[in-house]
N, C-alpha and C positions, 0 to 999 in steps of 0.2 A: 850654045851648049846647054843641054837639058840634063841636069844632074840631080839625083835625089841623094840627100845627105842624111845619114843617121847620126844624131848627136846625143851624147850622154855626158853627165858630169859625175865624177867619182871624187869625193872629198877625203882628205887625210887629216886636215886641221881646220878648226874654226876658232877665230879670236874675235871677241866682242869688245868694242870701245863704247861703253855706256855713255860717256860724256859727249861723244860725237854722234850717238845713235847710228853707229856704223859697225859693219862686220867685215873681216878679211878672211877669205877662205883660200885654202891651198889644196891642190889635188891634181886631177887629170881631166882634161876636156877630151873626150873620146869622139873622134870624127871618122865616120866610115862612108865611102862612096865608091862608085864604079866609073872608071874613065877608060874607054876603049883605046885611047892613045897609049895607055900604060901596058896593054896586053901584048903577049907574044905567043907564037905558035911552036909546037913541038917539031915542026918541019926543019927548023934550023938545027943543024947537028951540034952546035955549041950550046944551044939552050934546051935541047930535048929532055934533059933530066932535071931541069930546074923548075920547080913548082911555085916557088916564091923567092923574093929577094927583098933587100932593104934599100931604100933611097933616102938621102938626106932631104929634108923638106925644102931646102933651097934649090934642089935639082928638079923640081916638079911643080905643076899647078896644084894648089890646095885650096879648098873652099875658104872664102874670106870671112870666117866666123868671128864675131866680136861681141863682147859684153857691152850692150848699148848703154846701160845705166851705171857703168863703173865710175867711181869717184874721180880718179886721176887719169884722164884720157891720155895725157902725154907720157905716162909711165908705162914701161914695158910690162906686160901682164903675162907673157908666156915665154917659156924657154925653147930653144932650138932642139930639135930631135930628128929621128928618122921615122919613116913610114914603112910599114910592111905592105908589100905589093904582091898580089897573086897573079898567076899566068893569065887569068881571064880579065885582068884590069881592075879587080877589086883592090881597094886600098884602105888601110887603117892607120890613123895617126893618133897617138896618145900624147897630147900636148901637156907638159907640166905647166900649171897655171897658178897665179896668185891674183885674186880679184878682191877689191874693196868696194863696198856699196852701202847705201843708206838702208836703215831699218826703221820700223815704226814700233815704238815701245807701247804696249798695252798692258793694262792691269786686269787680270781675271779674278774670279772669286778665290782661287787657290794660289795664284802666283803672278809674277810678272812674266811677260813673254815678249819676244821680238818677232815681228813679221818682216821677213827679209826677201824682197823680190829681186830676181836676177833675170834680165832679158838678154838672150843671146840670139844672134842671127847674122845674116850676111850684111856687110857694110855697103857693098856695091851692087850685087846681083839681085834682080827681081825674082819672084817665085817661078816665072817661066824659064829662068836660067838655072837657079839653084833652089830646089824645094827642100826645106829643112823639115825633118820628121824626128819625133822623139824616139830614142832607143828604148826608153822606159817611161812609165808615168810617174816615176819618183827619181829623186837624186840619190845616188848610191852613197850611203853614209857608213857602210859596213867596215870601212878601213880607217875611220877616225880613231885616233888614240885618245882615250878619255883623259882629258886634262882641262884645267881651267874651270871657270865657274858655270859655264853654259853647255848645254847639250842640244842636239837636234831632236826635237820631239816628233816632228813629221815633216814631210816634204811633198811637193807636187811638181809636175811638168805638164804644161798645156801648150799646144800649138795654136797660133793665130796668124791671120794675114792682116797687114796694115798698109795703108796708103798715106804718104806724106804730102804736104802742100807743095813741096818742090818737084815731086815726081809722080806722074799719073799711074805708074805701075804699082802692083802690089808686091809686098815683101813678106816672106814667111819668117816668123819669129817663134822662139820658144820662151814662154814665161815660166820660170822656175821660182818656187817659193820655199823658203826654209822657215819653219816655226821653231824658234829657240826658246828654251826654258832653263831656269837655273838647275844645276846638277842635283840639288837636294830635293826636287819635286818629283 
């Protein structure tokens, strides 16, 4: 299977644990891909007027995206939901997520800041099977409700390919970074 996956992260909440140098983010991991096995034709009289439908994620193959550097690997980090599927096999899944990961606290001339990297990519599939591409060059923070002591000052998303000692194949990953600053700055 050769699938290109568009991946984006949209945050609704950011909580910083200064004592652990950790952050927990909540929001939506938006995954888009095209799978010909999900397509249907208008030749079928039952399906001729249906342009799109919803399938529960347990009823279909979905790309195996994982936050590689999350703190608690055993903890469930996403909720179950449905995917929107179009007649041509395009699919979109908005996974509700909560992810905790480490940050690095740095002091700048004007304030403290946390640099928080998140790496997301396939756990099993190599780049020749699942090629992950960023939906945007930034993390969507437009839905964060302002609360708490920290705010997202900026973000970035960069794609890279990596080879692990265990496996000779390359894997595509997205490196996302959040720069957090105190609200008063």
